C-alpha positions in Angstrom: 23.7 -15.9 13.5 24.4 -19.4 12.1 21.3 -19.1 9.9 22.6 -15.9 8.3 25.9 -17.5 7.3 24.1 -20.6 5.9 21.9 -18.3 3.8 24.9 -16.4 2.5 26.6 -19.7 1.6 23.5 -20.9 -0.3 23.2 -17.6 -2.0 26.9 -17.6 -2.9 26.6 -21.1 -4.5 23.5 -20.1 -6.4 25.2 -17.0 -7.8 28.3 -19.0 -8.8 26.1 -21.6 -10.4 24.3 -19.0 -12.5 27.5 -17.4 -13.5 28.9 -20.8 -14.5 25.8 -21.6 -16.5 25.9 -18.2 -18.2 29.6 -18.7 -19.2 28.7 -22.2 -20.6 25.8 -20.7 -22.7 28.0 -17.9 -24.0 30.8 -20.3 -25.0 28.2 -22.5 -26.8 26.7 -19.6 -28.7 29.9 -17.7 -29.6 32.7 -20.3 -30.0 30.9 -23.5 -30.8 28.5 -22.3 -33.4 26.6 -25.2 -34.9 26.1 -25.2 -38.6 22.6 -25.9 -39.9 22.0 -29.2 -41.7 22.6 -29.0 -45.4 19.5 -29.2 -47.7 20.4 -32.7 -48.9 20.3 -34.1 -45.3 18.8 -37.6 -44.8 16.6 -36.1 -42.2 14.6 -34.1 -44.7 12.1 -36.2 -46.8 13.0 -36.2 -50.4 10.1 -38.3 -51.6 6.8 -39.3 -50.1 6.4 -43.0 -49.8 3.0 -44.7 -49.6 2.3 -47.2 -46.8 1.4 -50.7 -48.0 -1.5 -51.8 -45.9 -1.8 -55.2 -47.7 0.9 -56.5 -45.4 -1.6 -56.3 -42.5 -3.9 -58.8 -44.3 -1.5 -61.7 -44.4 -2.3 -64.9 -42.6 0.6 -64.7 -40.2 -0.5 -61.3 -38.9 -4.2 -62.4 -38.7 -3.1 -65.1 -36.2 -1.2 -62.6 -34.1 -3.3 -59.5 -34.1 -6.8 -60.4 -32.7 -6.8 -60.8 -29.0 -9.5 -62.7 -27.1 -12.1 -60.3 -25.9 -12.2 -60.2 -22.2 -15.8 -60.1 -20.9 -16.7 -57.7 -18.1 -17.2 -59.3 -14.7 -20.7 -60.1 -13.5 -22.2 -57.8 -10.8 -21.0 -59.2 -7.5 -22.2 -57.9 -4.2 -25.2 -56.3 -2.7 -26.9 -53.1 -3.8 -26.2 -51.4 -0.6 -23.0 -52.8 1.0 -23.6 -50.8 4.2 -27.0 -52.4 5.0 -26.7 -55.1 7.6 -27.6 -58.7 6.7 
């Protein structure tokens, strides 16, 4: 009998949560209508800029960019590690 009331309580909270979420969605869509961005928004690209790759060839970046190549370790161990000595 205790399990039935617990299930009803959980179901009741879920229903109230869904009703609350529905009300919030309705308020957002009906009352708080967001206007679209104007065409002259800074988020829309007005001109295409080219990337200057010459900056990557400067001496300062040449000192920073290349990392030392790490060699793979030599093979260590036996061919069959389960074979007794």
